[in-house]
Each structure stands twice: as C-alpha cells, then as structure tokens.
C-alpha positions as CSV (number, residue, x, y, z in Angstrom):
1,V,94.2,58.3,148.0
2,P,96.5,61.1,149.6
3,D,95.7,63.9,147.9
4,T,92.3,63.4,148.9
5,S,91.4,66.9,151.0
6,G,90.5,67.0,154.4
7,K,87.0,68.2,153.6
8,M,86.2,65.6,151.4
9,Q,87.8,63.0,153.9
10,E,85.3,64.4,156.6
11,W,82.4,64.1,154.4
12,A,83.0,60.3,153.5
13,R,83.4,59.6,157.3
14,S,80.0,61.5,158.1
15,M,78.3,59.6,155.3
16,M,79.7,56.5,156.7
17,L,79.0,57.3,160.5
18,R,75.1,57.9,159.5
19,T,74.7,54.2,157.7
20,S,74.6,51.1,159.6
21,M,77.0,48.5,159.4
22,K,73.9,45.8,158.5
23,A,73.1,47.9,155.2
24,V,77.0,48.6,154.5
25,V,77.3,45.1,154.6
26,E,74.4,43.6,153.1
27,C,74.7,46.7,150.0
28,N,78.4,45.1,149.3
29,R,77.4,41.6,149.2
30,S,74.9,42.4,146.7
31,M,77.2,44.3,144.3
32,M,80.0,41.5,144.7
33,S,77.8,38.8,143.8
34,T,76.0,40.4,141.1
35,D,77.1,40.1,137.7
36,F,76.2,43.1,135.3
37,R,78.3,42.6,132.5
38,G,75.0,41.3,130.2
39,E,73.1,44.6,131.9
40,L,76.0,46.7,130.3
41,A,76.0,44.8,127.0
42,S,72.3,46.1,126.4
43,I,73.0,49.6,127.0
44,R,72.2,51.5,123.5
45,L,72.4,55.0,124.5
46,P,75.7,57.3,124.5
47,T,77.1,56.9,127.5
48,L,79.6,58.9,129.4
49,L,81.9,56.6,132.2
50,I,84.1,58.6,134.7
51,H,86.2,56.7,137.2
52,G,89.1,57.7,139.3
53,E,92.2,55.7,138.8
54,E,92.9,55.4,142.8
55,D,89.6,54.2,143.2
56,R,89.9,52.0,146.3
57,T,86.0,51.1,146.2
58,V,86.1,49.9,142.3
59,P,89.1,49.1,140.6
60,V,90.0,50.6,137.4
61,E,89.7,47.7,135.8
62,Q,86.1,47.3,136.4
63,A,85.6,50.8,134.3
64,T,88.2,49.5,131.4
65,L,85.7,46.4,131.3
66,A,82.5,48.6,131.1
67,R,84.4,50.0,128.4
68,D,84.6,47.1,126.3
69,I,81.2,46.1,126.9
70,I,79.1,48.9,126.8
71,P,78.9,50.0,122.7
72,N,79.1,53.7,122.0
73,N,80.9,55.0,125.2
74,D,83.5,57.2,126.2
75,L,85.6,56.8,129.3
76,A,87.0,59.7,131.2
77,L,89.8,58.3,133.4
78,F,90.9,60.7,136.2
79,K,94.4,60.9,137.4
80,K,95.2,61.4,141.2
81,C,91.6,60.4,142.3
82,G,89.2,58.3,143.8
83,H,85.9,57.1,144.2
84,Y,84.3,60.6,144.0
85,P,85.4,62.4,140.8
86,M,83.1,65.1,140.8
87,Y,84.1,66.0,144.1
88,E,87.8,65.5,143.9
89,K,87.9,67.1,140.6
90,P,85.4,68.9,140.2
91,N,86.5,71.0,137.0
92,Q,87.6,68.0,135.2
93,Y,84.4,66.3,135.7
94,L,82.6,69.5,134.2
95,K,84.6,69.2,131.4
96,A,84.3,65.3,130.5
97,L,80.2,65.8,131.1
98,G,80.9,68.6,128.1
99,L,81.4,65.5,126.2
100,I,77.7,64.6,126.1
101,F,76.1,68.2,126.9
102,P,78.1,70.6,124.9
C-alpha cells in the first residue's frame, strides 16, 4: 500500500526475515487449500469483521464473502488500508471495536 509508513514496512520486513521460508510456504499452502465456509456459517456470536480495502494478502472479496455467510456480523472496511488495519489505521480500528465493546 503506497501510504504504508516506513515503520510498518520495517516491522513487516523484520517479521518475514525471522520466519523460515518453509513455514511461510506451508502456512500459505494450508490457508489456500482449506475451505472455511462451512465453519463460518456455524458462528453464532455477534462478529466484527475488520478489513483493509487494499489488502494484498487477503482480497477484500474474502471479507465480503465472510460477511455474506456469517450471521449477525458487521463489516468495517478501511479505505487506503492493507493487511494490518490495527497498525495502519489505529484510530479507525479502535472506533470500529467500539461497535462491539461500547
């Protein structure tokens, strides 16, 4: 995301450098080959979905799919935000949390 801060970029880079390539590949393989739609439909508690519209790791379509499957949910989509809304948009993130923790 073009406006991601240098600090955020450095944090992500350092996290990736501490992780083995095998672990990254296996984790991604597992996530890409698992269909969670059945589990999503079974969620019965109020659910808050928070997603960055410019997330390059998990496409926004996945968030809207989850929204359409999970009953009793709210989807907070953050503009100009990537994969880490809690770091990229902390004030907006905390405001969204106020939807379920007033």
